[in-house]
N, C-alpha and C positions, 0 to 999 in steps of 0.2 A: 504494500500500500504506499502511496506517496504521502509525504509529510512536508509541510513548509514550516520552517523555523524562522522567526523574525524577532528583532529586538532593536534597541538603540545603543549607540556608543558615541562617546565624544572625546576627542583628543585633537589638538591643533596639528599634530604630526603623526596621525594614524597611518600605520603601514598596512594593516589588514586585519580581517576578522575571519576566523575559522570555526566551524561547528563540527565536532567529532572528526577533525582533520580535513573537512571539505571547505574550500574557499567560498566565503559568502560574498554576495553582491552588495555594494554600498551605494546608497543614494542619500546624500546629506549625512544625517546621523543615524539613518536606518540601515540595518543589515538584513539580508534575506538569503536563505539557502534552502534548496529543495533536494529531497532524496527519498529513496525507498527505505521503508522500515518494516521488517517482518513482525508477526505477532510476538508478543512477549513484553517484558519489563526492561526499560532502557534508561540509561543516564545520558542526557544530552549536555555537552560541555561546549560553551561558546568561549573562544579565546581571542582576545584583542591584543595587538602588539603595536607599539609606536616606533618611530624611527630610531629612538635611543635604545630599543630592545626591551623597554619596560612592558610587562605583561599583566593583564587582568583577566580573570576567568569567572564565569557564572555557570551554574549547572541546574538542571531540572530533571526530576524523575518523571517518566512518562510510561504509559501502558498502551499498547496497540492490540486491539481485538477486532479482527475482521470476520470472525466465524459467525454464521447465522445461528440464532437461537433455536433450540429444539422444543417443540410443543407436543404434548401427548394428552389426549382426552381419555379419561378413565371412566367417567360416569356421565351419562348413562352408557351402559354397555352397547356395542354395535347391535343394531336390529331390535332394540327394546322400546324404541319410541315410535 
């Protein structure tokens, strides 16, 4: 399943932003990165670096569940209504 991660960053000398190693697109102070994420529990880490090699990171825990729900009717029994 495709996931878009977006956030904001500010630094007068920003060199780049990466999310889990993928290079993010920058537009002003907003960063965006898209990628596939399989079902499961994940930690997303956004990493910003400036020209002086100073680094800041922020992380979020996310869960991806693309499975359909299972529905079972037990009552009334088939053929009794």
